[in-house]
N, C-alpha and C positions, 0 to 999 in steps of 0.2 A: 641815209646820211643826213647829217645836220650841218648847216652853213651858218657861220658867225662872222660878222664884220667887226673888225677891231682897228681903231685909228690910233696910231702912235706917232708922236712928234719925232722927227729925226734931227740929227745933228746939222743936216744941211737945210733945215727949215723947209722941208718939203713933205707932202703927204704921201704916205705909202699905204696902199690897199692890200691887206693880208687876208686871205681866206683860210680859216681853220676848219678842218673836217673832224667831227666826233663820231666814233663807231656806235651802232645800235646793237645792244646785246639781246639775244633771243630769250623768251620766257622758258621756264622749265617747271616740271612736276616735282613735288616733294616725294621722296622715297621714305615712307614710314614703316616699311616692313610688310611681311606677308600677313600678319594678323591685324593690320591697321584697317580702319574703315574709311580712311581718306588718303589720297595720294594719287597714284597713277593706275590703280587696279591690278598691279602686277601680283601674280600668285594669289589672287582672290579665290576663295573657296565658297561655294554656295550649295546648300542642300537642294536636292531635286524637288523637295516638297515646299520650297519657298513660294508663297502665293503670288500670283500675278498682280501687279500694281504696287508691290512692296518697294520701299526705298532700300536699296542694297549697298550703295556706296556713294561716296562724295569725292569727285575729282578735285584735287587741290594743288595749286601751283602758284608761281609768282613771276613777276617781271623785274629784272635788275634795276631798270630805271623807274620802277614804281608805277608803270602804266597799268591800267585795268586790263584784265585778261578774260578771254572767253574759252569755253570748252566744247569739244565735239567728239562724237562717236561714229565710226564708219566700219564697214565690214567688207571683206573681200567679195568679189563677184560670185554669186551663187550661194553665198552663205545666208543662213537664217538670222534674222534680226531678233535678238533676245532682249536688248536694253535700249533705253532712250535716256538722254541727258538734258538737264536744264543748262543752256549755254552760259548763263550768267552765274548761277549758283553752283553748278557742277554736280547737282544731285542726280544720281543714276537710278533709274526705275526699271524693274523687270516688267517686260511687256509680253512675254511669251512663256508658256509653261515649260519647265525643264523636265528632262527625262534622261537620267544617267544611263539607263539601259540602251538608249538610242545614241546619245552623244554625251561623253563624259568630259570633254574639253571644248571650250569655246574660245576662238581667237577674235579679239576686238582691237581695232586701231583707235587709240585715244589721241586727242590733239589738244594743244593749248596755244592760244594766239594772243599777241598784244596789239593786233591791228596791222602790224607791219611784218612781223615774223610769226611763223607757225611752226610748232614742233609736234611731230607725230611719233607715236610709239606703238608697236604691236605687243599686246599683252595676252597672256593665256589665263583663262579663268577655269578653275577646276570645279566640276559638278560632283558633289559627294552623294553617297547613296542614302536613301530613306527606304524604310520597309514598305514599299508600295506595290510589290509584286507577289502574286500567289504562286504556290508550287504548281507545276504542270507535269502531268504524266506524259511520257514519251512512248512511242510505238504502240499506242492503243489501237484497237481494242485488244484486251488480253483474253485469249482462249487457250486453255491448257487441256491436254489429253493425259489422263492418269489411269494406269491399269488398276483394277479393283483389288488386286492382290499386293499392291504396294505396301510395304511395312510402314508402321507409324514412325514419325520423325523424318520421313523421306522429304528431301527438298524437291519441289515440283516446279517452281518458277521463281524468277527474280523480277521484281517490280522496280522501276526506276522513274524518279521524278526529279525535275530541276527547278531551281528558283534563281532568277537572274539577279536578285539582290546579293549584296556582299555581306560579309560578317555573319552575325547571328541570324539576320533576316534571310540569308541564303542557305543556311543549314537546314536539313530536312530529316524528320523522324517519321516512321511509319507505324500504324496500328490498325486493327480491324474493328469494325462495328459488330455488335452482338457477339462478343468474344465467347460468352458462356454457351451460346447455342451453336457455336461454329465448330466444325471438324478440323479447322486449320488454324495455324498460328504464323506470325510474321516476325522477322528480325527487325527491330525498330530502327536500326542504323543502316543495314545493308539492303533491306527490302526483300529478303529471300522468304518465299512462302513455303511452308512445310505442313505435312500432315501432323495433327496434334498428337502428342504422346498418348498411347493407350487407345487410339481410335483407328478403326479400319473402315475401308470403303466397301460398299456392296452394290454392285450393278443392279441386282434384282430388286433392291429396296429403293435406291435413289440413283438415277442415272446422271443427274446434273446438279451441281452445286454453284450457287452464286455468292461470291465472297466480295464484300464491300471493303475496300482499302482506303484509308485516310492518310494523306501526306500533309504534315504540318511543319511550317518553318519555325525558326527559333525566336521569332519576334524581334521587334525593333521600333525605333521612333518614327512616327509619321505625323507631321503637323503638331508636334508637341506631345502626342499621346503614344503610349506603347501599344503597338498593334501586332496581332498574331494572325496569319492567314493560313488557310488550309484548303485542300482540294480532295475530292473523292473520285474513285473509279471502281468499276465492277469487274472482277475476274470470273470468267465462266470456266468452271472445272467440269469437264466431261469425263465420266468414269467409263473406262473401257472394260468390256466383258471378257472374262477368262473362263475356261472350262473348269468350273468348280461346283456345278449343280447337276444332279441326276435328272433323267427325263421324267415327265409327268403325263399320266393318261388323262384324256379329256372326255367328259361326258359319262363318267362312271355313275352308278353301276351299269353293267351291260346285260341286256336281256334279248334273247332271240327265240324264234318259234319256227318249228318245222311242222307243216300240216300234212295230212294224210295223202294229199295229191302233189306234194312237192317233188320235183324231179331231182335225181342225183346230179351233183355238180352245181346246184343252185347256191347262190350267195345268200347267207343267212343274215349277217350283219358285219360291220366294219368297226374295228377299234382304232383309236387315234392317240398317239403319244407325241409329245414335243420335248425338245431339249430345253432343260431349265435355264441354260445360258442363251438368252435371246439375242445377244449381240452378234455372236458368231456361232450359230447352232450347228451341231453335228447331225449327220444322217441317222435315222432310227431303223433298227432291224428288229422284226417281229418273229416270234416262234412260240410253239406250245411247250410248256414244261411237263404237263400231264393232263389227264382227263379226257383226251380226245378218243381214246380206245379205237383208233383207226377209222372212226366214222366222220371226222371233220379235218379240214386242213386250213392253213392260214397263209396268206400272201406275205412273204418276208418284207416287202417294200411298202405295200399299201395297208396292210393289216386287215384285209378282207377275209372273213371266215366263211367257208363253204361246206355244205354237206356232201359227202362222197358216196353215200349209200342211199338206197330208196327207203322211204319211211317205214315200210313194213319189215325192213331188215334191222331197224334200230331196236335194241333190246331194252332200252331205258326210256322212261317218260321224261326224265330230267338229266341233263349232262352239265357238269361243272368243269369248265375248261380254264386252266391257269396259263395266262399269256405273259411272256417276258418281252419287254421293249428295251433294247440295248443301244447306247450311243456308239457310233463307229467314227473314229477320227479319219481325216483325209489319208492318213498313212495306213488305215485299215485296222487300227487297234481299237478294242472295245474298252471304253474308259469308264462308263457307268451304265446302270440298268435299273429297271423298275418292273413291278408285277401288277397284274390285274386279273380278276376272276370274271368269266363270262358264263352266264346261265342260259342254257338252251333247253326249251321245253317242246316235247312232241305232243301235238294236240290233235283232237278229232276235227274233222271238217264240219263246218257249220252248214248242214244241209237239211235241218228239220226246224220248223218254227216252234216257239214255246207255246204252251197252252195254259190258260187260267182255269183254276178249279175252285168251286165253292163247296159248301156242305153237301149239296145235292148233286155234285158232279161238275163237268165243264160248263162255264158260263162266262159271258162277256159284260155283265152289268151287275154292280153291287150297290146296295142302298144302306144308309145309316142315318138315324135321327139322334141329335144330341143338342144340349144347351150351348148357347154361345159363350165365348170367353172361357174355354176349358184351360186348366193349368198346363203349362208347357211340359211336354213329355208324357202326357196322359195317354194311356193305351186306348185305342178305339175299340172298345169291347162290342162284340156283335158283328164286327167286320172281319171275316176269316177268308183270306185269299191265299191260295197256293199256286205255284207255277211249276210246270213240268216241261222238260225239254229232253228229247231222246238223245240229242248230242251232249257231249261233255261240256258242262257249263264252266266258264272262267270268270274271275272277278276283274278281268281286264278287257279292254276293247280288242277284238280280234279283227285284223285287217285282212279280210278275205273278200274276193269278188262278190260272193253272195252274203247278204246280211238279212237274216230272217227275224221277224219280230211279230208280236201279237199285242193287241190293245184291249183294254176293258174299261168300261165307264164306271166310275165310283161317284154316286150321288149322295151327298151329305146334306141333310136337312137340319138347319140350325133353328132351335127354339129360342124365342126372345126372352130376355130377363129384364127386369126393371133396373137397369144399370145406368140410366141417364137422369139428370136433374133438368127440369124445365129451365130454359135459358132465355132471358130477354134479349131483344135485338139491340138494346143499349142499356148501359148502366144507369142512365138517368134520362128523364124526358123533361123538356122545357116547353111550356105552353103559355099563351096569352089570350085573354078574353076581355072584351069591353065590360065596363061596370054596369052598363044598361042592358046587358043580355038578360032575357027572361029566364025563369026557372026551367030546368030541364034541358038547357043548352049544352051541346057537345063541346068538350074542351080539348081532349086529345085521346088518341087511341094507342094503347101499348100492345106489344106483340111479344109472346114467348112461345118457343117451340120445344117439343120433347120428341127426340127421334125414336123413342120406344114405340112399339106397335100395340094395338088394342087399347084396352082401358088404361094401360100404363102411359100411353101417349096423349091422353086427354088432359087438357090444362084448364084449371079453374082459377079465376082472378078474384082478388079482394084487395081492399085498401085499409090502412090504419094509420094512426098518428094524430097528433093534436091539430094538424091543419086540415084533416079530412072531413070535418063535420059538415061542411057545405057541399060535399061532392059524393057521388055514387059511381060505381063501376059495374058494367055488365059482366057477369061471371064467365060468359063464354067468348064474347067478342073482344073484351078488353077496352071498350069505349068508356072513357071517363066523362061524366056529365054532371051538371049542377043539380042540387036537390030541387024538387018542384017548388018548394016554398022559399028557396034561397034568394036573397037580395044582396047583390054585390055592391060594395061601396068602396071605391079607391081611397076616399078620404078617411075611412075608418081602418081599413086593412087592405093593402095592395099586394102583399106577398103571402102565398100559401105554400107549404112544403109538407109532404107526407110520403109514405111508402106504399108501393103496390107489390103484392105477392102473387106469384104464379106457382100453383101446387098441383101435383098429379094425384091420382087416386090412392097411391101408396104413402102419401104424406111428404114426399120429397118436394122441396120448393127452393125458389130463389127470389131475391128481392131486387127492386129497382126504385130509384128515388124520383119523385115528380116535383117539379118546381112550376108553380102557376103564378103569373103576374096579372093582376087586374088592371087593365088599361083605363086611365082616367078619361072621362068624357066631360066636356064643358057643360055642367048642369047646375052651376051656382052663379048667381049674380054678385058683383061686389056689394058690400054693405058698409055704409058709413058708421062711424062711432056715434054714440048717443049725444056726445057733447059737441057736435058739429054745428048746432043751430046758431050759436053766438060766439064770436071771437073778438078779442081786443087786440088791436095792432098798434104797436109803438112805431112811430115813423123811423125807418132804418132797420127795423127788425121784422122778419117775415113771420107769418102764422102758418100753421101746418094742419092740413086735414088728412084724415086716414080712412081708408076703406079696406075691408078684408074680403078676399075671395076664398071660399071654403074648398075650392077644387084642390086636388092633391098634387098635380104635376104642372110644370110649365108647358106651354105658355098660358094654360087655362087660368092659372092663379096669379099671373102678372097683371097689375092694374096700372092703367094710364089715366092721368087726371087732365081735365080741361075745364075752362070757364065757358059755359053755354050762353049766359046772358048777364050783363051788368049794366046798371044805369046810374050814372053815365058810364059809357064805355071808355076804353083806352085809359083806364086808371090802374088796373091790376095786371100782373103777370103771374102765371102758375108754372111750376116745374112739373113737366109731364110725368116724371118717374117718382119724385119724392112727395109731391102734393104740397110743396111750400108755395104760399101765396105772398107776393110782395108788391109794393107800389112800383110804379114806373120810375125809372131812374131820375126823371126830372122833378119828381115830387119829393121835396126835402123838408117841408114845413106845413103847418096847418094853414098858413096864409095862402099858399098855392092851392090847397084843397078848397078854401073858401072862394077863391076866384073861379074854381071849376063849377061849383054848385052853390045854390042859395041855402041849402040845408045846413044850418049852423051846428046841428048836433053831430055831424060827421059820421053818420051811420049809413053804410051801403048794404044793399041786398044783392047777393050774387047767386046765380044758379050754376052750381058746379056739377060736373059729371065724372063718375068713376067707371071705366070701361075696361073689361079684361081683353086678353089677346087670343081667346079661344075661337074656334070655328064651329058653329056660329058664335058670334061675340054677344056678350050680355053687358048691360050698362045700368047704372043707377044714378039718379040725379037728386040733388038736395038743395035747399035754399039756405044760404049762409049769410048771417048778418055780421058785418065787421064794423066795430067801433074804433075809429082812428084817433089816436091821441099822441101828444108829444111825450118824450122821455122825461120823467121827473128828475129833479136835481138831487133828490134824496135817495140814497142807496142803503142797502143793508138787509138783514133778514126780515125786519118789520115791513120794509117796502115790498119784499118778495111775497110776504104773507098777504099784504093788502092787495097786491096785484092778483094773487091767486083768488082772492075773495071778491074781486071787483065785480064779477058777474053775479055774485050772490051777496048783496049787502046785508041781508038779514043774518047771515052767518057771521059776518064781521061784527055786527052790533051785539049779537049774542055772546060772542067771545069777549068783547070789551066789557059787557055787563058782568060776566062771570069773573073777570079779572078784578074789577072794582069791588065786588062783594068779597072776594078772597082777601084783598088788601085791608078792608074794614075789619074783617074777622081777626086777622093777624094783629092788627093794632090793638083791638080790645084785649086779646090774650096777653100781649106784652104789658099793657097798662095794669091789668089785674095782677100779674106776677110782680111787678114793681111795688104795687100797693101793699101786698101781703108781706113782702120782704121788709119794707120800711116799718111796717106796723110791729113786726117781731123784734126789731133792733132800734126802737125809738129812743132808748136811754144811752147816751154816749158818755163814757167816763173819761176824765182828763188823764193825760199821760205826762208824768214828770219828765222834763227835758232840761238839759243844761245848755243854755244858749251862750256861746262864746262871743259872738259878734253879730250884731243885727245886720242882716244883709238886705240889699235892695230887693224890694218885693218884685216878683216876676209873675207874669200871667200864668195861671194854672188851669187845667181842665179837669173836670170830674172824671174819675176812672169808671166809666160805664161801658166797658168793652162788651159786656154780655148783652148790651142793648144795640150794639152795632150790627149792621147787616152788610153782607157783601153784595154790592150792586153789579150785575153783569154789564159788560160793555154795551150790549144791545139786547134788550129783552125780546125783540122780535125774532132772534135767532132760534128760539125754542119753538117757533110756529112754522118754520120752513119745512115743507113736506117734499121729500125727494120722490120723483116719479120714476119708479124702476122700469116702467113700461117704455120710457124713452130710450133705455139702453138696449131694448130688444129690437132686433131688425132682421128680417129674413134675408136670405142670400140674394134675392132678386131686387133688394133695395126699394121695395114698393110699400113698406110699412104693413105688410100682411102678417100680423102677429095675432095669433088666437090666444090672447091672455086678458084676463079681467083687469081693469085698472085697480091699482093699489089704493085702498081708502086712506085718507089722511089721518095722522096720529092725533090724539086728543091734545089740545094745547095745554101747556104748563102755566101756572099762575106767575105773574111778574113779581119781582122782589118788592118789599115795602120801601117807602121813601126814606132818605137819610134824615137824621134828627137835626143836623146842622142846617141852618138856612143858607141857601146859596143865592147869589144874585143872578146866576146864569139861568137861562130858560131853556127847557128841553123842547125838542120838536116832536110833535105827535102827528102821525099820518092817519087820516080818516078816509076810508074809501067812499067814493061817490056811488051812485046807483049804476052808472055806466062802467064802473070798474077802474076809473082813473084814480090816481093818488093826489090828494090836495093837502098841502101842508097847512097846519093850524097851530098857532102859538098859544100856549096856555100858561098863565101866571101861576107859579108854584104857591104863591101866597093864597090864591083862591083855592087851589087844590088842597092846601093844608087845612083850610077851614072845614073841609068835608070830613076830617077825622074827629074822633071823640074828644070832647073838652076835658075829659078825665085825665088824659095824658098831660095836658098843660098844668093842671092842678097838682099832679104828683111831682112834676119836675120843680114847680115853685116851692112846694113843701120841702122837698129834699134839699134844695138850695138854701133855704132858711136854716135848716138843721146844721148844715156845714158851716154857715156863717157864725152861729152861736158857738160851735166847738172851737173854731179858730180864734174867736174873741177871748174865750176862756184860757187858751194856750198862748195868747199874745202874738198870734200870727196874723198876718194880713188876711182879710177876707177875700173870697172869690167874687 
């Protein structure tokens, strides 16, 4: 209720207090129909496959006075809570999974409130079906009994399955797996199982059939996809036996024996027959059809056959009895029968032992000599054995209390043949021998055997092959040893390979391969190269010494380097593996060296040692002189050549002298050629020319291209000799390379000087005696004086001739 005060003047000028009461209207939901997604949820339908957490509806209402409203959801006591609501927005969310098969309607109490009034409504929400259920077979397991004589097409069982879904998802069709190999068929709608048309059942062939039935629903929507569910079950069909098979005798053929001491009435043997219908077998009745001749009888129930006369009254040696086995039903009727033949033989009593006879009469030992490996089936000629028994002999075992037998010894002596090849104990032999072994040392023993006897079993050994020159083999024992004069050297050849042959007296043989490794012995000392006596070291660049150990294997040929003595000490370091010698890290200039020693020529003598790693170890020492100098500022091939000839100044002087001689000779040849050419063409005829306009004279040069020479960028490049030996290095990184140094190539002559005078001066490098490079500047004008003066005269004469010709033609002179 709302209270409002209102003051109104009255006629009688007095104040009247009036209280007006305004009614509060309750809020209400919008009713937007069953298909709406907002309102009061009345007649809302939700599919049971709606995912949990989905927004399914929006409660929507209003208040007449325009006040804000809130929403709520409640359930009756004991009911399951499926939804939750946002009180302010009215959004309804699914919080529990739906299952139409368990609950197809949900009652919810929805409410709307403006803070003062609350309106509640009970609404019903319908849960619609989704295809989420599989078919289920009822009344399983299925076990069916079917008589084997049931005709084809007979209905034998009805299978039933249910699907709790509705619509197409709840409809079921049936079919069988492996329908082509099945003896049954099923109605796809009713589920009735029948024997397939044209098919019969046979208890004797298959007593049980397992039929797999599949039930499939009609499919339907599930979470937006079309789903089809199915289920399988197995129907066990037991085939019942019926009387449709005759009896069968067991254990045929039948044989019996009557001996001379058998008593009348004794049982000879028993025949057995069974009903072919094993499920419900009938009794079997036995009887003779013919052949007994009153001498034998048979038990009608057990099938036991007995002799009813004494053996001396039997007139035949063999009786053929025909026996009938009949099925007798419980009612006493004979339904089927079968026949079998029984053979009974009357035999003599075994009361005499057999006797062996040879060519000269009875005997108990026979002998024969023959070669081994006779062909299969060969008759043993010369071995004649006969056996005599006064009793009647049979080709079968006679089961009598007395069993008489006789024995005779047969001795066969086999003669050996050479049918075996000598065989080595191994296909190959591996041996090792030190290289310092003396001549005649044993290396390895080979063994071959021949199982033949006598001379055929004797083995003779021999060796052959390119690697067998240094070795011998004992022909009888197979011991391989070195030649008395043989000297093994692992550095020359460490591997030998040859063949050994084992041969019998008949020429049959086999081969084996022998591998001999000569083991290296540390018998060589490291040897320094010849050029180790003097080395020139540029500060910052190491020098290298090399020593070679002629041993063949590691560690005997691995060389370690060391400095044994140096004066002064603590100036040089040496790399133990490579032999590189370098200055201590603190020595970076000649000034530091001058502070260490008063020796101004900077030449040190070192005692270096090269030592191998063998046991015992060998070493070699050498005295090395090292001339230390700083790196020259001039680089290039000429510098490299001068550095190479630093330790041999005479070689450098000889090369320079040769170069100068060649240059003089080339200059003379060029001058002579120019002279004879000018002499032949000394008369120059004028040429008429029409000069339109006198042009400004320009400087011109004489076309003397045939006098020009191509000057290489650096003539010293032709004197650089590449040392190929530097690129060779053994795998031990110890510079053990057995290769002669490559001799330097003969130097090529330098090119002649250019004709034009240049103001620039070239730098020539002249080696000193110690091998260092000292730059020396030479004036080209002085160098030019050393050429022939004939060259200058020829050039002046040629210039004068050209001036005269230009004057005659009115052209400016050069």
